[in-house]
C-alpha positions in Angstrom: 78.3 -73.0 -81.7 74.5 -72.5 -79.3 72.7 -75.1 -78.1 69.5 -75.7 -78.7 66.1 -75.8 -77.0 64.6 -79.3 -77.7 60.4 -78.7 -78.8 58.6 -79.3 -75.8 60.8 -77.8 -73.5 59.9 -76.7 -70.2 59.6 -74.1 -71.1 58.2 -73.9 -74.6 55.4 -75.7 -73.5 55.0 -73.7 -71.0 54.7 -70.0 -73.1 52.3 -72.2 -75.8 50.6 -72.8 -72.8 49.1 -69.7 -71.2 49.2 -68.0 -74.8 46.8 -70.9 -75.6 44.8 -69.5 -72.1 45.0 -66.1 -73.8 42.8 -66.8 -76.8 40.4 -69.1 -75.0 40.2 -66.0 -72.8 39.5 -64.0 -75.2 37.2 -66.0 -77.7 35.1 -67.0 -75.0 35.1 -64.8 -72.2 31.6 -65.5 -70.5 33.4 -69.2 -70.1 35.0 -67.6 -66.5 31.7 -66.4 -65.2 30.9 -68.2 -61.9 28.4 -70.4 -61.2 26.0 -68.8 -59.9 25.2 -70.9 -56.4 29.1 -69.1 -55.5 28.5 -66.1 -55.6 24.7 -65.9 -54.4 23.3 -62.9 -53.3 21.1 -65.1 -50.7 23.3 -64.2 -46.9 22.5 -68.2 -45.7 23.5 -69.7 -49.7 26.7 -68.2 -49.2 27.5 -69.3 -45.9 26.2 -73.0 -46.8 28.8 -72.7 -50.0 31.9 -71.3 -47.7 31.0 -73.8 -44.9 31.0 -77.1 -47.6 33.7 -75.6 -49.6 35.9 -74.9 -45.2 34.7 -78.9 -45.3 35.5 -80.6 -47.8 39.0 -78.2 -47.9 40.3 -79.7 -44.0 38.8 -83.3 -44.4 41.1 -84.9 -46.7 43.6 -83.0 -44.5 42.8 -84.8 -41.2 42.3 -88.3 -43.2 46.1 -88.4 -44.3 47.3 -86.9 -41.4 44.9 -88.8 -38.7 46.6 -91.5 -41.3 50.1 -90.8 -40.5 49.4 -90.1 -36.6 48.1 -93.7 -36.6 50.4 -95.3 -39.1 53.1 -93.9 -36.4 51.4 -94.9 -33.1 51.4 -99.2 -34.5 55.4 -98.3 -35.1 56.3 -97.8 -32.1 54.0 -99.8 -30.4 55.1 -102.2 -32.9 58.9 -101.6 -31.5 58.2 -101.8 -28.2 57.3 -104.4 -28.6 59.9 -106.1 -30.2 62.3 -104.8 -27.1 59.8 -105.9 -24.4 61.3 -110.0 -26.8 64.0 -108.9 -25.9 
């Protein structure tokens, strides 16, 4: 006897979501247009937009990496203090 998939298995959800996305894309194509700010013909505005995008991409990564480096350094300092006490 063939094993049946659950009603909402991962594969079925992915196929349903993909089909829904295609239907919505066909029904509302104007929703897919980019905002005019993203593709401005003015070089100054485009450069500012790209610089801001880069900053907002790098900033959270830098915060996470900086926090991780600080925690690692602090853990090493605490380990050294423990060894000095012994």
